[in-house]
N, C-alpha and C positions, 0 to 999 in steps of 0.2 A: 614419461607418461603413457598410457591406453588411453586414445582419440574414444570418445563418447558424442553420439549427434543429438543436439537440443532441440527440440522437437518444441517450438510457443503458438499455441491452441488459443493466445488470448482475445482475437478480434475473432475467433467463432464459437470454441467452447465456453471463454470468458465472458464475451456479450452476454451468455442465456445465464448470466448469473443477475438475480434480482437488483435493481437499482443503476445497474450498467450496460450503460448505451455510447454509440460511437459514429461522431458524424466521419463525411467521407475526410475532412481532414484530420482528425481527432486519430483515424489509421494510418493515416500516411505519416503522423507524427513517431505514432507506435513501431510501426515499421522501420520508421529509422532512427530511433533509437533502439531497437532490438539488433539491427544490421551493425551499428557502431558497437553494440556490446558483442557481437561476434555470436549469435549465433547460429545453426546450422538453417533450420525451416519456421519458415511463417505461414502459419495457413489460417489463408485471409479470407474466408467467409465461406460461402455456398452460393455458386454462380447461378443455381438453378432456383435459389429459392425466390426470388423475383427480381426484375430488371436493375434496380437499381445496384444490385450486387453485382451483376454482369457488367455495368460501366465502370464501375471500380474496377475491378478486373483488367479491364483497357484501360484504364489510365495508370493501373500499377504496371501494367506489362513492359512501360517506358522507363519504368524506373530504372536507374543504373546500384546497383546492391554492389556492397564489397563483401559479404559474407552468405549473405541465406539466402534460399532460394523459397522464392514464394510458390504454396502449396495451395490448391482450388480443392474442394471438399463436395462430397456428394453418397449417393449410396449405389446398390448393385441396380439391375434391370429390376424393373417393375416385375410382379409376377405376371404370368400371360404375355409377355411382350417380348418381342426379340432385342438384342443388346444395339443392332440397327435402327431399328425403330424408338429406341427410349432416350424422350428428351431428358433426362437427365445426364445422362451420358455425354449427348450431344453438345449440354451445355458446359462439360466438363472438357470438350475437344474445344471448343471456342471459347474459351476463358485462356488459352494464349500460355499456362503454366507446362514447365519442363515435367513438374511431380505433380500427382493426384492420389489425394486419401478417397478410398470409398471405406463404408463399412456396410459390414452385411454381418445376418443372423450365425453365429457359432455355437448358439443353444438349443438344442433339438426342441425344447417345446415352445420359444419363440418362434421356430421357425413353424411350426403345425399348429399354435393357440394363434401368437401375435401375425405372420405373415398369413396362415391359414393354407401353406403351401405342404405339399408332400414334406419328406427330408432328403430324397432325391430331386425335389425342385430347386431346392433352396440352396443343394449341391452346385446345381449349374448355374444358376443365378449367379453364383462368385465367380465360376470361372469362367462364364460366358465374358463376365463384364470386365473380367481382368485383361483376357485375353484381347478382348473388342480396343480398350485402349491401350493396351502393351502394342498391340498390332499399329497404330497410327501413333507410335515416338511415346507415349507417356509413360514415366515410372512410376508404380503403383504404389502405395503404400494400402496396405488390406487393414484395417481396422476390423479384428474379431471380437465383433461387440458381443457384451455380456461370456467372455471365453472364460475367465476363471469358474463363474457360476454355472458357465456351461460344462467346464469339463470335469466340476464336482456330482454334477447329474449322468454325464453321459461323455468319459472321456473319448472313447473312439470316435463321435461324432463330431466332438470339438478339432481332434485333429484333422479330420478326411478333410472340415472346411479350410482348415489350412492347408494343408495339401492341396484341394482345389485350386486356392489363390497362388500357392509356390508354383505349380506344376502348368498354370497359365499364363505365368513369365510375372511375378508378383516382386519387386523390389524389395519392400520390407513385410513384415507379420508383424501386426501390432495388437498386442495383446490387453484387451481393456477389460479393466474394472468397474464396470457401467455400475455398478450399482453401490460400488463405496466400502464392501463389506470385507474382503478378504485381509487374513492377518498375514503379518510379514514372514512367517513359515511355510506357509500356505504359498505366496509371491515367490517365493526361492522355489522349493520343490515340483510347482506346477512350471514354472518359467524355464529351470534345469529339463524339464522332461521336451519343452520346445527347443532350446539350443543344441539338444545331445540331437535330435531327429533332424532338424535345419542347418546342418552347421555352416552352411553356404552361404545362409541367408540371412540378414538383418534382422534382428527381432526384435522389438519395442516393448517398453511398459506406457501404459496410458492410467491413470488410478485417478477414483474420485476421491474426495477425504469424508465419506459419511462416515466412517469410524474412526476419523482422525487419524489413518495410519497411510494416507496417502506419497509424505513420503518417504516413511519408513520402508513400504512397500517397494514403491521403488529404489530403492539402496541393495533393497534382498533379492529386487529382481537383474538388477547389473550386476552383484552379485555373483548369480546363475550364469549369468553369457547375454543379459539385453544388452545391446547395445547402442541404443536409441530412446532417451527419456522423454516423451508426451507431455507437456501440463499448461497450466498458467504461468505469466511471471512471477505474480502477487497472489498465486491460489486464485482467484477469483473462475466464478459457473457456477451451473446449476447446483440447486439445494447446498448441500455445505462446500460448493468448490471442487477445484482439480488439484492435483499435485502442485504445489508452492515449488517451481525451477529455481528462484533465487535461493531458496534455501537448500534444493537439492545441489546448486551445481556448487554452492559453498560448501556444502559437506562431502560431496564427490572430489571435490577439486583440492582443497584443502588439507583434507584430512584422509582420502582414499589414495589419492595419486592418479586421477585420471585427469585426461585435458577435456572440457567441457567447452569453454572459451577459448579462447588465446591468453596466455597467463598475462601478459601487460594487461588485459582488459579487465584482472578482478577488481583492481580500483574504482571501476566505473558502478560497479553492482548496485549502490546506492546512490548513485546519480539517478541510474537508470528506474531503480524501483522508482523515486522521487519525481523523475519526468513522467512515468506509466499511472502513477496514482493520481497526480495532478492531471495529468488530461482526462481520464477516467472519471473525473472530480468525486474524488472518493479519499478517505484517509486509513491509509497504512497504521494498524492495530500498534499501538505503541510497543506494546510487547511482542511484534513477532518478532521471531528470529533474524539474526543478521541487519536484516532493514530499518527494522523498529527505532523509534528515535528511543528508545530506553533498552535496545539489547544490550549497551555497554554502558547503562547508570547505573550508579552506584549508590545507596543512601545512608546502609549502616555506616558507623563511625568506623568499627572493626575492617570491612572490607574497604573502605576507602584507602586508609591507611596500609591495610594489605598490596594494593595493585599499586599505588604508588609506588613501594619500596619492590616490588615483583609482580610485575603485570600478570603472569598468568596464575597467580594466588586466587583472581577472583576471575578471570577472565578467557574462556578456553579458546579462541582466536585475537591473533593482533587488530580491530576494528579498523586501523589504517587498510589491513591489507586490503579490502572489501570498501572501502572510501567513506565511510562512518569514524563516528568520533565516539569518544571518551566523555561522561557525563556524571559530574556528581550533583548529585539532590541536594541539596538546601532542606533540613527539618530540624526536630528540636533533635534527634538522635542522631545528626551529622555530626563527625568527631572532627577536630581541631585543623587535621591538617583535609578534609576535605573543603571545608569553608575557605580554607586558605587558598588553594588551587583554585576555586572558586573564583574567588576575589582578587587574584596578584593580578591578572590583565587590568582590572579597573585601577588597584592600588598596586602600583611597583615596589613604591618603598616600603607598603606594610611589611611589619617585622611578626613571622610568625611565631616566635616565643614573648612576643611583647605582651604590655600590660594591654594595649588596645586589642588585640588578636582575644582576648579573655573575656573582652566588658563585649566583643561581638557574639561570641559563641553564649552569655549567659544571655546577653538581650532578645538573641534567636530562640533560646529556649523560654524567656519569658512571655515574648510575643507567643508561641504556640500557644501556652495555658490562656490566651485571651481571643484563640480562632485563628489567629493567624499560620498561614502556610504559605511558603517563598518556594516551593519547587517546581510550580510552574509561575509564579512572580518575581521572577530574578530582578524586574526593574526596578520593585519595589523595596525590594533587600538591599539594590546597590544604595539608593536615596536613604536607606535609615543607617547602613555603614557611614556614609555621608556625613550624617546627622552626630553620630558617635564622634566621627573622626576630628567636629569642627569645624569641614571644610563644606559642608551646606551651604546654597544662599537660594532663599526663597527668590520663586521668579515674582511673584505676585502675594499679596494678603487677602484672606477672605474679609469681610467686615460684616457680609449675611448674605444669604440667599432666602429665597421665598418660592414656594412650589402651588401651582392651583392647576387642581383638576377638573375636566371641566365636561359634561355631559348635556347633550350629546355630543357627537364630536362638531365640529364645524370645520369643515374640507378638507375631515381625514386628522386633523390635531385635536389630540384629547387633553394635552397640558400647558402650563404657559410657565415659563420662571426667569425671575427677577432675580439678579445678581451683579452684587457690589464689590467691588474690589479696588484693593492700592497698590502700586506699581509703582515704587519708585519716587515714593510720597504724594503722586497723584491719583484721585478718585475716580472711579470708573464706574457707572452703571448702564446693564444691558437687560434687554427683555427677548425671549423668543419665543414663538409656539412651536411645540414638537409634538411625536406621534404617539409620546409617551412621556413620563415624567423626565429621566435621565437624558431621552433625547433632546427635551429642551434646556434641559441644562447644560448638558454641550453646547449645545448650538450658542448659549447667553452665554458661556463662559471663552468661546472663541470669541464671539463676537467683541466682549471687552478686552481680549489680550491682543486683537487682530492690530490696531495704531501701533501695541508697543513691541510687538512680535510678529512681525508681517509671515514670518517665515511658517507659525503655526497654522497656515492655509491647508500647506503639503501633509498636516498631520492628518490620517483621519482614524476614526473606532471601527473595528471590523471585527469585532466580538465584545459579546457581553452574557456572565454566567451570573447564576446566581445558586447558594447553597443555604440550604435550612441545617444549624449547627445541632442545635438541641431543641429535635422534632415534637419533644414531649412537655414544653413549652409554647404550643401551639402558633399563635399570632405572635405570644410575646418572645419566640425563639429569637438566637443570635443569628447573625446569615453573614457568607463570606461573598463577596463580588469580587469578582475576576473580568477587567477589561481588557482587552489586547487592541490594542492602535499599530499604525503600520505609517511608513513614509514609501516615497520612492525605493529604497535600498533596506528599510528591517524594519521587522514588526518587534513587539516588546509587552508584555504583558504585568502588571499594576493588582494590587487587590488593598481590597478594604473593609473592614468588620464591624458590627454594629446590630443592635435592636433594632436600628430603623436601614430599612432597605433604603431610606433615601441618602442618609449619611455616609451607610457602607457605600454606595454608588459616587459619593462627591469623592470620598475618600480615597478610591482607586482612580476616580478619571481626574483628578488635580495631580495627582501621583505621576501619572501618563503624561500630563503635558509638561510636569518639571523635568521629568525623564527626557523628555523629546529636544526640551531646549539644553537641557543638560548636555545631551550629543550634540548639539550644534556649536554649544559654546568648548566642550572637548574637542 
């Protein structure tokens, strides 16, 4: 397998994405995750941008990493200032990293119209900056900003910018599609010109995803001879983001025979993606290739049946190769095979071809007609099957509940709930105030159950969603409520449907409590 270098810029370029912000501890966690995965370079930020960034580089300089090299980022010297006097270049020296990345203009219009420099002065800025850093022991990665657009405008000048960096001692020439608008055929053709012209220098590709083509562009650049791929692990970045390295690594290593990370680490791709998303406090799109929750999810009955018999019939790779898992979605179009595959871990003695399976499939389709969906509410479906199989034992019975909304709010509480239940023949009534009717109802129910089931204190409601199912009926519309609850070890989601949002919430809430107690009993 031919080795490729993977250059991750999550902490620098990725941090420029909307709603992405990293604390120092966050950055350390991401560095540890990427190093454990086996990437080659981690661009950690710009030490010149503020004192906190410089302090961060001082902190990470003592980290012992197994695979990755930390890279400090900056720019070429400023116009009219010598390299020796440039504070930005001085900060790159002070960052104490073996590798530094500096960007410079390779588009003649950017040199003349943005920098307000002559074409010759811009070339001098590139060469003098690289030479200054190289002479002080730094391995310089030169980011040729706007290279592809610059090449299409003035090929000779764009290549001259690369030559200036190469002749000054640059370790790597990085071709940047800064505006994110090139097509794969352009990425191949232009990169091939560069790799032919600089056969002894590492050529890198750095794409933005404004045209939705960053991954495809990067793969074509590799095909043309690029030996370093830059991006961010989950595609974070300004505007539409950067090349998604998780996708690139999987495509190139599993399908094109390149070694991007150590082969033994490929099953860590999924867990690494989850760790980085959690640290960034963001959710991975469920349909994201390879690492999305639904990347290997099957809903149609024919698809589920096919993949169970012959996995590659509807899966382009084995999900376990990158640490993900196959998933079967529960819906009215699910076939018996998919439903059975989903249920066998809960009900090992269930007969796939028995009468009960037929009843379960029928119940799923009937419930779908009334608005129930179980794709995201597996816990409620398990309880439904318990009832069909005659195994269900209610943790409690509802006698009645009452909701009182109050305005204006008193100490932030706008609703009160009174709940009366029966457990093991004993009636219990409790009342609670809440920040809304569902919150008040949740607190009252837990309070009523606490004496009978002390473990309920360890269960918390962590998400609540409502969807209107038939909006043409306006306020008389049926709604679907999804409630996600969690304890110390797991989370689960339940569903309720009704024309009354309070009743739908109660159904989902009681299912959540029932499922929590069922799990503990098992």
